C-alpha positions as CSV (number, residue, x, y, z in Angstrom):
1,M,-90.1,-126.3,3.8
2,S,-87.3,-128.1,1.7
3,K,-84.4,-125.4,0.4
4,S,-84.3,-125.1,-2.9
5,P,-81.1,-125.7,-4.9
6,D,-79.0,-122.7,-6.2
7,P,-79.9,-121.5,-9.3
8,R,-76.3,-120.1,-10.1
9,P,-74.1,-122.1,-12.2
10,D,-71.0,-123.3,-10.5
11,R,-68.4,-121.2,-12.2
12,R,-65.2,-122.5,-10.3
13,P,-62.3,-123.9,-11.8
14,A,-62.1,-127.6,-11.6
15,R,-59.2,-128.5,-8.9
16,P,-55.9,-129.3,-10.1
17,D,-56.3,-133.5,-9.4
18,N,-59.7,-133.4,-11.6
19,R,-61.9,-134.3,-8.3
20,P,-65.4,-132.0,-8.4
21,A,-65.2,-128.9,-6.5
22,T,-67.1,-129.0,-3.4
23,P,-70.5,-127.5,-3.8
24,R,-71.2,-123.8,-2.6
25,G,-72.8,-124.0,0.9
26,T,-71.2,-127.2,2.5
27,A,-67.8,-127.3,4.7
28,A,-64.4,-129.1,2.6
29,R,-63.7,-132.4,3.7
30,P,-60.1,-133.4,4.1
31,S,-58.9,-136.5,2.0
32,P,-58.8,-139.4,3.3
33,R,-55.6,-141.3,3.9
34,P,-54.3,-144.3,5.5
35,A,-54.0,-144.3,8.9
36,G,-50.4,-143.6,10.7
37,K,-49.0,-141.8,7.1
38,P,-48.2,-138.1,7.5
39,A,-49.9,-135.9,4.9
40,R,-47.6,-135.2,1.9
41,K,-46.0,-131.9,1.5
42,P,-46.9,-130.4,-1.7
43,D,-43.8,-130.6,-4.8
44,G,-44.8,-127.3,-6.5
45,P,-46.3,-124.3,-5.8
46,V,-48.9,-123.9,-3.5
47,G,-50.9,-121.1,-4.7
48,P,-51.4,-119.7,-8.4
49,G,-48.6,-118.1,-10.2
50,P,-44.7,-119.1,-9.6
51,Q,-43.3,-118.3,-6.1
52,P,-39.8,-117.0,-5.3
53,R,-37.4,-119.1,-3.2
54,L,-37.2,-118.5,0.5
55,D,-33.4,-118.2,0.5
56,R,-33.5,-115.3,-1.4
57,L,-35.7,-113.5,0.6
58,R,-33.9,-110.4,2.2
59,A,-35.4,-107.7,4.6
60,K,-35.0,-104.7,2.8
61,P,-33.7,-101.8,5.4
62,S,-36.2,-99.2,6.2
63,S,-35.6,-95.2,5.5
64,K,-37.3,-94.3,7.8
65,P,-35.8,-93.7,11.5
66,M,-37.4,-95.9,14.6
67,G,-39.7,-94.4,17.1
68,R,-42.3,-92.1,16.9
69,P,-43.1,-90.2,13.8
70,G,-41.5,-87.0,13.1
71,R,-39.1,-87.5,15.7
72,K,-35.4,-87.0,15.2
73,P,-33.7,-90.4,16.1
74,E,-31.5,-89.8,19.7
75,P,-27.6,-89.9,18.5
76,R,-26.1,-93.0,19.8
77,R,-24.7,-92.2,22.7
78,P,-20.4,-93.7,23.3
79,S,-19.6,-96.3,25.4
80,K,-18.4,-95.0,28.9
81,P,-14.7,-95.7,29.2
82,V,-13.0,-98.2,31.5
83,V,-12.3,-96.3,34.3
84,P,-8.7,-97.9,36.2
85,A,-9.4,-98.8,39.5
86,A,-8.1,-96.3,42.6
87,R,-5.0,-97.1,44.2
88,P,-6.0,-97.6,47.4
89,L,-4.5,-94.7,50.2
90,N,-1.7,-95.2,52.4
91,L,-2.2,-93.9,56.0
92,D,0.5,-95.5,57.5
93,F,3.2,-92.8,58.0
94,T,5.2,-94.5,60.6
95,A,8.6,-95.4,59.0
96,L,8.9,-91.7,57.2
97,A,12.0,-89.5,58.7
98,P,11.9,-85.4,58.6
99,L,12.5,-83.9,55.7
100,P,15.5,-81.5,56.1
101,P,14.9,-77.7,55.3
102,G,16.1,-76.0,52.5
103,T,19.0,-72.8,52.7
104,D,15.7,-71.0,51.7
105,F,13.7,-71.7,54.2
106,T,15.7,-70.9,56.6
107,D,16.8,-67.5,55.1
108,L,13.2,-66.4,54.8
109,A,12.0,-67.3,58.4
110,A,15.2,-65.1,59.6
111,G,14.0,-62.8,57.6
112,L,10.8,-62.9,58.8
113,G,11.7,-63.0,62.6
114,I,10.4,-66.2,63.0
115,E,11.8,-68.4,66.0
116,F,11.6,-71.8,66.1
117,E,11.5,-73.5,69.4
118,P,13.3,-76.8,70.2
119,G,11.6,-79.8,67.7
120,D,9.7,-77.5,65.9
121,V,11.9,-77.5,62.5
122,E,11.7,-81.7,63.0
123,R,8.0,-81.5,63.1
124,L,7.5,-79.5,60.3
125,G,9.9,-81.5,58.2
126,L,8.1,-84.8,59.1
127,Y,4.7,-83.2,58.3
128,L,6.3,-82.2,54.9
129,A,7.1,-85.6,53.7
130,I,3.8,-87.1,54.8
131,L,2.3,-84.4,52.6
132,L,4.6,-85.7,49.9
133,D,4.4,-89.4,50.5
134,A,0.7,-89.2,50.7
135,T,0.7,-87.1,47.2
136,T,1.2,-90.1,45.7
137,T,-2.3,-91.8,46.1
138,M,-4.1,-89.0,46.5
139,N,-4.4,-85.3,44.7
140,L,-2.9,-83.3,47.7
141,T,-0.4,-80.9,45.9
142,S,1.6,-80.6,42.3
143,L,4.6,-79.8,43.8
144,R,7.3,-83.0,44.1
145,D,10.6,-80.8,45.1
146,P,11.1,-81.1,48.7
147,D,13.1,-77.6,48.7
148,E,10.4,-75.5,47.2
149,A,7.4,-77.3,48.8
150,W,9.4,-75.6,52.0
151,T,9.4,-72.5,50.7
152,R,6.0,-72.4,48.7
153,H,4.0,-74.7,51.3
154,V,5.5,-74.7,54.8
155,F,7.0,-70.9,54.9
156,D,4.0,-69.4,53.0
157,S,1.9,-70.9,55.8
158,L,3.9,-69.5,58.6
159,T,3.7,-65.8,57.3
160,L,-0.1,-65.6,59.3
161,L,2.5,-66.1,62.8
162,P,3.1,-62.1,63.2
163,M,-0.8,-61.9,63.2
164,L,-2.3,-64.9,65.2
165,G,0.9,-63.9,68.0
166,E,-1.8,-61.3,69.2
167,L,-3.9,-64.0,70.0
168,P,-4.3,-64.9,74.0
169,E,-3.3,-68.6,75.1
170,G,-6.3,-71.2,74.4
171,S,-7.7,-68.8,70.9
172,T,-9.6,-71.1,69.0
173,V,-8.6,-70.7,64.7
174,L,-10.5,-72.5,62.1
175,D,-8.5,-73.2,58.7
176,V,-11.3,-73.4,56.1
177,G,-10.8,-75.9,53.2
178,S,-7.7,-77.0,54.9
179,G,-7.5,-79.7,52.2
180,G,-3.5,-81.1,53.2
181,G,-3.2,-79.2,56.3
182,L,-2.5,-75.9,54.8
183,P,-2.2,-73.5,56.4
184,G,-3.3,-75.0,59.7
185,I,-1.0,-78.0,60.4
186,P,2.3,-75.8,60.4
187,L,0.7,-72.9,62.5
188,A,-0.5,-75.6,65.0
189,C,3.0,-77.1,65.0
190,A,4.7,-73.6,65.7
191,M,1.7,-72.5,68.1
192,P,1.0,-74.9,70.6
193,H,-0.6,-73.0,72.9
194,L,-3.5,-72.1,69.7
195,K,-6.3,-74.7,69.5
196,F,-7.2,-75.4,65.7
197,T,-10.1,-77.1,63.7
198,L,-9.1,-78.0,60.3
199,L,-12.3,-77.9,58.3
200,E,-12.3,-80.6,54.8
201,A,-15.4,-81.5,53.1
202,T,-13.5,-84.0,50.7
203,A,-13.9,-87.5,53.0
204,K,-10.1,-88.9,51.5
205,K,-8.5,-85.5,52.6
206,A,-10.2,-85.5,55.8
207,E,-9.1,-89.3,56.5
208,F,-5.7,-87.9,55.7
209,L,-5.4,-85.3,58.0
210,R,-6.8,-87.4,60.6
211,A,-4.2,-89.8,60.1
212,A,-1.1,-86.8,59.7
213,V,-2.2,-85.2,63.0
214,A,-1.9,-88.5,64.6
215,R,1.1,-89.4,63.3
216,L,2.7,-85.2,64.1
217,A,1.0,-86.1,68.0
218,L,-0.9,-82.6,67.6
219,P,-3.4,-82.3,70.6
220,N,-4.3,-79.0,69.4
221,V,-5.8,-79.8,66.2
222,A,-9.1,-81.2,65.2
223,V,-10.2,-82.6,62.0
224,V,-14.1,-81.7,60.8
225,F,-15.0,-83.6,57.7
226,D,-18.3,-81.2,56.7
227,R,-19.1,-78.4,54.3
228,A,-19.0,-74.8,55.0
229,E,-22.1,-73.8,54.0
230,R,-23.9,-76.0,56.2
231,L,-21.5,-75.8,59.9
232,A,-21.4,-72.1,59.5
233,H,-25.2,-72.4,60.4
234,D,-24.2,-74.5,63.7
235,R,-24.8,-72.3,66.4
236,G,-24.6,-75.3,69.0
237,V,-27.0,-75.7,72.1
238,K,-28.8,-72.9,73.9
239,T,-27.5,-72.9,77.6
240,N,-29.2,-71.0,80.7
241,G,-26.1,-70.6,83.2
242,P,-25.5,-68.8,85.9
243,A,-24.3,-66.0,83.4
244,G,-27.8,-66.0,82.0
245,F,-28.5,-67.5,78.5
246,G,-26.0,-68.9,75.8
247,R,-25.1,-70.7,73.6
248,A,-22.7,-74.4,73.9
249,G,-20.9,-75.8,71.2
250,G,-21.5,-74.6,67.6
251,H,-19.4,-73.0,65.1
252,R,-21.2,-69.8,64.1
253,E,-19.4,-66.9,65.0
254,A,-17.4,-69.1,67.5
255,Y,-13.4,-68.7,66.4
256,D,-11.3,-65.6,67.5
257,A,-9.3,-66.3,64.1
258,V,-10.5,-67.7,60.7
259,V,-7.6,-68.6,58.1
260,A,-7.9,-70.0,54.3
261,R,-5.2,-70.6,52.0
262,A,-5.9,-70.8,48.2
263,V,-9.7,-71.5,48.4
264,G,-11.2,-69.1,45.9
265,R,-11.4,-65.6,44.8
266,L,-12.3,-63.5,47.9
267,A,-16.2,-62.8,46.9
268,T,-16.6,-66.2,47.0
269,L,-14.7,-66.9,50.0
270,A,-15.6,-64.5,52.0
271,E,-19.4,-66.0,52.5
272,L,-17.7,-69.0,53.1
273,V,-14.9,-67.7,56.0
274,V,-16.7,-64.6,57.6
275,P,-19.7,-66.2,59.4
276,F,-17.4,-68.3,62.0
277,A,-15.5,-65.3,63.1
278,K,-16.5,-63.9,66.1
279,V,-18.4,-60.2,66.8
280,R,-17.1,-57.6,68.6
281,A,-18.8,-57.8,71.8
282,G,-17.8,-54.9,74.6
283,D,-14.0,-55.8,75.4
284,N,-13.9,-58.6,73.8
285,P,-12.5,-58.4,70.1
286,A,-13.7,-58.7,67.0
287,G,-12.7,-62.1,64.8
288,M,-9.8,-61.9,62.9
289,I,-10.0,-63.6,59.3
290,L,-6.5,-63.7,57.9
291,L,-6.4,-65.0,53.8
292,I,-3.3,-65.8,51.9
293,K,-3.7,-64.7,48.6
294,G,-1.7,-63.7,45.4
295,Q,-0.4,-61.0,43.7
296,A,-4.1,-59.9,42.3
297,A,-5.3,-59.6,46.1
298,A,-6.1,-55.7,45.1
299,D,-8.3,-56.7,41.8
300,E,-10.2,-59.3,44.0
301,L,-10.6,-56.7,47.4
302,A,-12.4,-54.6,44.4
303,E,-14.2,-57.6,43.2
304,A,-15.8,-58.4,47.0
305,A,-16.5,-54.6,48.0
306,P,-20.4,-55.4,47.9
307,A,-20.0,-59.1,49.4
308,L,-18.2,-57.7,52.3
309,H,-20.6,-55.4,52.5
310,Q,-23.6,-57.7,52.5
311,L,-21.7,-60.1,55.1
312,K,-20.9,-57.4,57.6
313,A,-17.6,-57.4,56.6
314,V,-14.3,-55.0,56.6
315,H,-11.0,-54.6,55.1
316,V,-8.7,-53.5,57.7
317,E,-5.0,-54.3,55.8
318,T,-3.5,-56.0,53.4
319,I,0.3,-57.7,54.2
320,D,2.8,-58.2,51.6
321,T,5.1,-61.0,52.5
322,P,7.9,-62.8,50.4
323,T,5.9,-65.7,49.1
324,G,2.3,-63.0,48.5
325,R,-0.1,-61.2,50.3
326,V,-2.2,-61.7,53.5
327,V,-5.7,-60.1,53.6
328,I,-6.9,-58.9,57.0
329,L,-10.8,-59.2,57.5
330,E,-12.8,-57.9,60.9
331,K,-16.3,-58.7,61.5
332,H,-18.2,-55.7,63.5
333,S,-21.3,-57.2,63.6
334,A,-23.3,-60.3,63.4
335,T,-23.2,-61.7,59.7
336,P,-27.4,-62.1,58.2
337,K,-28.9,-65.6,58.9
338,L,-29.1,-65.8,55.3
339,Y,-25.3,-66.6,54.6
340,P,-23.7,-68.6,53.8
341,R,-26.4,-69.9,51.3
342,R,-26.9,-73.2,50.2
343,D,-24.4,-76.1,49.3
344,G,-22.4,-74.5,46.1
345,E,-24.3,-71.3,45.8
346,P,-21.1,-69.2,47.1
347,K,-19.0,-70.4,44.3
348,R,-21.9,-70.5,41.1
349,A,-23.0,-66.7,42.0
350,P,-20.5,-64.8,44.0
351,L,-22.1,-61.9,45.8
352,G,-21.9,-58.8,43.8
353,V,-20.6,-60.3,41.1
354,G,-22.0,-61.0,37.7
355,K,-22.3,-64.0,36.2
356,R,-20.0,-63.4,33.3
357,E,-17.5,-62.6,35.8
358,S,-17.9,-64.6,38.2
359,R,-17.4,-67.8,35.6
360,S,-14.0,-65.8,34.3
361,D,-12.1,-67.0,37.5
362,G,-9.0,-68.4,35.8
363,A,-6.3,-68.1,38.8
364,P,-3.8,-71.5,39.1
365,K,-3.5,-73.2,41.6
366,D,-0.6,-71.7,43.7
367,G,-1.1,-70.3,46.5
368,A,2.0,-68.5,46.8
369,T,1.4,-66.4,43.3
370,E,-2.6,-66.7,42.7
371,S,-5.6,-67.8,44.3
372,S,-6.9,-70.8,43.7
373,S,-10.8,-71.6,43.2
374,E,-10.8,-75.1,44.5
375,N,-8.5,-76.9,47.3
376,P,-6.1,-74.8,49.4
377,S,-3.1,-77.6,49.0
378,E,-3.1,-78.3,45.4
379,S,0.2,-76.5,43.9
């Protein structure tokens, strides 16, 4: 059946080149052009009406923020500052000579009744020279004057000698948060018959302690790189010997004395040091805990009373010294297995202290006047 033509008239306008329009229903054919000749671009506008110039077109900035609708744009983060490269650690102390003691140190030591063996003062002076020299490349102490360091570092550490003098030969002493070696190294120099362990949680400082102990030739000192929260749960290995069942190695309830200097407020510090002290058992005395504090020791003791109760420790005595105070604690029963809590928890939430009170720890880092909230030797 043949298709009837479309009766509707063709009202499309004539083409600009006066060529007849293509009938409806038929495909437009391209105009023939000579072979090899490219198509010519039109000189005038492509479509009807005036056309804008392309060089005047500019993208208008959008007033709406980018991203999801209804969501506030995130503030632009500032670029990170360029951190200068850290200076390499200088742990070669072979060329250092001992620093001579000051007059104040000699008078204070004589007043406390401290008698040194031959070579002890020279070894203490060498340790002080090592400490001040290493401070140029790492944060160990804020003191730079040797005479002041003799008094506020060395003598302040030796104020524990009268208490530790009661321990028999071969007793073990743990220095928690040793930092630059205070008070552990001065005590080890003056008491070679005791075994000292320096506990430090910062890798650089632990490396310094090992180098200083090697330079001072102290065979009675060992350095442990770990956190007190973890090491205090090390109970060693179970053994079955002639005396019965027991444990070998380990650090929990294994030390005759635990010392610390300017590690933090007593409510926080007690949870870190009490678990290391031995428990009174029969004729064996309880472990002794000696904490070098400042003039605020009484206030810290009142604040730490709930913590001492939970840790099964008691306050025995507070002794005044020319540079501060020494708080003496004893542990008459085993510390609950829960303590110390996980890393950082004793400082974030001290036992028995509210959140607001625990955050108001504004004590300066000065072991001779106030207790510190961080490292014991940064003073």
